N, C-alpha and C positions, 0 to 999 in steps of 0.2 A: 559295720560288721566285717570282721576279717575273714580270710578265705577258709580258715579252719572251722569257724562257726558256720559258714555257708555249707561246708562239706558235711558237717553234722546234720544239717537240715536235709541235704541231698540224700544222706543215708536212710532217711525216713521215707524217701520217695521210691516209686517203682521204676521210674525212667525219667528222661529229659525230653522236653518238647520245645520246638521253636516255631511251630505252626499250629494255630488253633484248629485248623481243619483236620489235623491228624492227632490231636491231643489225646493222651491217655489219662484215665482217672488215676489219681495218686502220683502224678508226675510233678516235676519242677519245670516251670515254663520260663524261658529266657526271652525277654522282649528285645529282639535284635533289630535295629533299624536297617531298612533296605533302601535302595535307590529311590523308590517311589512310594514308600510308606514308612510309618513310625509304629513299630509293633507295641510300643508302650500303650497305644490306644486300645489294645486287645487285652490289657491286664485283667479287667473285670470279667470279660468273656472267658478268659482262661480259667479263672477261679470258678465261674459258674459251670464250666464244662468238666470240672473235677480236679484241676491242678491243686496240689497242696500248698505250693509256694510259687510266687512269681518274682523274677529278678527284673527290676526296672531301672532305667537311668534317667528318668524324668520325674521329678518330685510331684508334678501336677497330677500324676496318675496313681499316687499312693492311695491305698484303700484302708488297710488295717495291718496288723502284724504279719499277715501272710504275704504282703508285698515288701520285698527287700530292695532298698534303694542303694545302688552302686554308682560309681563314676561312669563306667562303660560296660554295658551288658555283654558285648562280644568278648572284650578282654577278660571279664570275669569268668565267662564260659571256658576260655582257654586256660586261665589260671586254675580253675577248679579241676579241669581235666588233668593238668600236670600234677596237682596235689593228689588227686585220686590215684594216678599212676604210681606215685611214690608211696602212697598209703598201701596199695595192694602188693607192691614189690614182686610182681609176676614177670617172667621172661617175655619180652616183646620182640617180635620179628617185624621189621619195616621193609617195605619194598616200594621202589619207584622205577621209572624207565619211560621210554618214549612209546613203546608198544607192548601189549601183552600183560599189563599190570593186573587187571582184574581177573583174567583167566588164570594167571599164575597164582594169584592170591587164593582163588577158589580151589585150585588143585592142592596147594599147600594145606589148606584147611581140611579137605577131605582126607588127605594122607595122615596128618597129625591127629585128626579126630579119632583115628583107629586106636590110639593109645591114650590120648589126653582129652581133657575137657577144654576144648578150644573155642575161641570166639574171634570172628574176623569182621573187617569192614563190610557193611551191607551195601551191595551195589557198588557205586563209585563215589561214596561219601568220603572223598580223599583230600579235601581242601582245608582251609583255615577254620572252617566250621565243621566239616565232616570228620576230620581227625579227632577233635575234642569230643564229638558225639560218640565216636567209636570207643574212645578210651573210657568214657563214662558209662558205656554199656557193659564193661567188664565188671565182674563181681569177685567175691572171695572164692567162689567155686571155679573161676576161670584159671586154668593151669598154664595156658599159653595164649597170648594175644597176638593177632596178626593184623597189621595196620598198613593199608595201602596209602601212599602219598602221591598226589598229583601236583604238578606245578606248571605254570606258563610264564614264569620269569625267575630271574636269579634271586637268591636269598630265601626263596619260599621253602625249599626242602630243608635248609638250615633251620628256619623258624619252626617247621613242623617237627623236626628231630628234637629241638629244645623242649617242645611240649611232650612228645611221646617218650623221649629218653630210651630209644631202642637198644637192646642187647645184641641183636643180630640184624644184618641188612643184606638186601639183594637188589641190584639194579638190572632190570631185564635187558636193556640195550640203550644205546645212544643214537637216536634217529632224528629224522627231519620232522619234528613235531613242535607246534607252538613257536615256529621260527620268528614270528612277529614279536612275541614277548621276550624271547631269549636273545634276539639280535643275531641269529644265525646258528649254524651247527656247533661252532666252538662255544657259543653261549650255552647251548643245550648240554654239552659235555661238562662245562664248568658248573652249571646249575645242578645237574643230577649228581655230580661228584661231591656235592656238599654233604651227602650221606656218608661217603667214605671218610671225609674229613672229621665228621662228628664221631664215627666209630673208632677211628684211629686215635683221636684225642682222648677218648674214654676207654681205650684198651678193650674194645669189643671185637666181635667176629663178623666177617663178611663171607657170603657165599659167592663163588666166582665161576663164571663160564670161561673155561680156558680156550674156547673157540673164538672169543672176542678179545682182540688185542688191546682195545681201549680199557676193558675191565682189568686185564692183566696189568697194564701200565698204571692205572689210577688206584688200584688196590695194593700196589707194591708196598711192602713193609707193614701191612696190617694182618693180624691173625685171620686165617682163611680156611675154608673147606671148599674144595673145588670139584668140578666135573668136566670131562673132556672126552673126545672121540679118539680112541686108541692112543691115549696120552699117558705115559707112565708117571707123569707128575701129578695126575689127577687123583683125588680121593675116590671118585666114582668113575669107573671105566665104562665107556659106551662103545660097544662093538659095531653096531650097525643101526642105521635109521632109514626107514622107508615111509613113503606117504603116497598112497594111490587109491582113494584120496585120504584114507584115515592113516594117522601116524602110528607106526609100530616100531618099537625100539628094543634092541637086544643089549643087555648089560652082561657083566661078568658071569653072574649066576642066576639070572632070570630074565624074562622078557615081558613087555606089556603091549597090548593091542588096544589102542584108545578109540574113542568116538570123536576125536578132534581131527580136523581137516587141515592139511597143509604143513609143509616142513617147518614153517615159521613157528608152529606150536610145539615142535620137538624140544626147544630150549625151555619152554614153560613146563613141560612134563619133567625134563631132566632136573630142573631146579627143585621141583616138588619131591622127586625121588631122592635127590641129594639131602634135602632137609629131613626126609623120612629116615634115611640112614644115620644122619648126624644125631637125631633124637631117638635112635634105637627102636624105631617102629619095625615090626617083623616084615620081612620082604614080601611074604604072601599077602599081608595086609596092605602093603604099599601097592602091589600089583592089583589087588581087588579094588582099592580106592580109585586108582587111575582108570581102570577098565570100566568101572560103573559110573564114572562121571559123564554126564550128558550136558553139553553146552546149551545155553539159551540166551534170550535177550538179543537176538540178531548177531551173535558172535559165532562165526564159523559153523552155523547150523546146516545140516544136510536135510533137505526137504524134498518131497516129491509132489508135483502138481501134474496130474494126468500122466503123460508119458515122459515128462521132463524131470530131470534131477537138478535141484537148485542148491547151490552153495551160497547161503545168505550170510554175508559178512558186512552188514550195513550199520553196525553200531558206531563205527568211526573210521577215519582214514587220514593218513598223512603220506608224504612221498615215500618214506621208508616202508610202511606197511603195505602201501599200494604196490610198490615194486615187487616185494616178496610174494604178495598174493598173486600177482600176474605171472611171475616166474613159476610158482608152484602150479598154477592152473594150467599153464601151457605144457608142463611136463606130464600131465595126466594122460593116461593111455586112451581115455574115452574119445570117441569121434564126435563130430557135430558139436563143437564147443562154441559158446557165446559168452562174451563179457559185457555186462552192463555196469558202467563205472560213472560215478558222480563226482562233482567238484570236491576239492580238498580246501578246507578253510584254515584261517589263522596262520597264513604263511607270509603275510606282510609283503615286503619288497621282493621276496623270492617267489611269489605266487606264479607269476607269468612264466618264469624260467622252469619251475618245477612241473607245471602242467605241460609245458612244451616237451620236457624230457620224457614224460609218460607217453605223450602223443607220438613222439619220434620212435620210441621203443615198440609201440603197437603197429606203426606203419611198416616196421622192418620184419614183422612176423606174418605168416600166412596160415597159422594153425587155428585161428579163432576169428569169428566175426565179432566186431566191437561196436558198442553203442556208447557214446560219450555224452553225458548230460550236464548242462550247466554253463553259465556265462564264461567261466575261467577256461574250461576246455574249448568252448566255442571260439574263443579268441584265436585259436590255432587251427581253425577248420581248414581242411584240405579235401579234395575230391578223390576218394579211393574206395574201391568196392568193399574192402573188408573193414573199414572204419567209417562210421556214420555219426554225425554231430547233431545234437539237439540243444538249442539254447535254454530251453526251459523244461521242467518236468512235464508240464501239460502238453507241450508239443510232442514229447516222447510217448505219452499216453495216447495221444491222437493217432500216432503211428501204430502203436500196439493193437489198437482196435481194428487195424486193417490186415494184420498178419496172424498166422497160426503157427506156434512153435510145436514141433513134434520131435520126440526122441533126442532132445538136446541136454547137454550138461551146461548149466548156466551159472556163472559167477556174478553176484550182485554186491558191489562194494562202493561206498562213498562216505563222506563226512556225515555226522549225526544230523546236521542241519538240512541235509538233502532228504532224509527220511525215505530212503529208497526201498524199504520194506513195503511201501505202498504199492510197489510194482506187482507184488504177488497176486493181487486180486485181478490183474489184467492179463496175466500169463495164462493162455488157454491153448 
């Protein structure tokens, strides 16, 4: 069966599923092999749970005409997504970057949704499986699609762009994330810039932050729409940015007061505002969308526990995002500041050096008490009153049970694997 025939079957379905635990009735189920399982074994279960069709790549699990045998289920999912994207012919915005992808994507979505029927990547389904699932969630009613793309090695963004065929692109930044897979910062820049190369080759448009010299350099010669601070070359002029702790931004003819914390979120807001202007969303609608957006999922959330104000930024961390979070936190006017920071993962050979750089920066400041958790930070343990090291999460919890925090502003940040949001139940 060719991809057009599979697409005709797909159009009869309500959705696409890859997990029988979350299957929807009327869906098309793709049996994708994992490292420790063969999803072909769930073909019958998928049908019993309500799937209309099941895509399998092992003939042993064929049941009847509802099971479609292909050479490779994952590749068929990707081919179907590309075909569906071509079938719909809707404008697609793609974005990638080391930090801020998901927040930026959500901001773009709420802004553009003021004028268009938009659909965006759900959560962080941004890899070789997530991007196809996102594309297949778009329908003929979707007027603009927003696709987040993640990568931890070179050629991944290039591959995802070939599937999604974006008309517009934005790279949030080029930071020290996934250094192990990219082979260093230069590898990160090269890998993320694959989006620029795709857009240039296909005569598409990029959105550019003129405060980022790497974006300026790598997007040279490509059609662009830009934003910048007091920069006459920018399409969107930014007059002033403040964050104490919430980000507030003044533009030429209006201002926004967001619920996002930290100067590092200013560019995420600016990108969404720029896209709102480009797609001719009314400025009052742009303002309303930004000001009504409330972050969640452990991303720069402001919480209160008893007398303490908590900045919870525990969704993920890398050297770049950690550094800007620390810098922003230290400039807050609040007294009694505490940082609780966890290890950063996927840094490869750079891990020890990058953790030491963070430790050194903390030792040089005296405006905040710092608790560092994890074996990578613990390698650089020193004895100093304002910086305390804990090799494990459990050892830190043991310490928390002996102290009582009062009237503090507390930053909690670490890689996803550290799951530092668990700390909240122990802060009293």
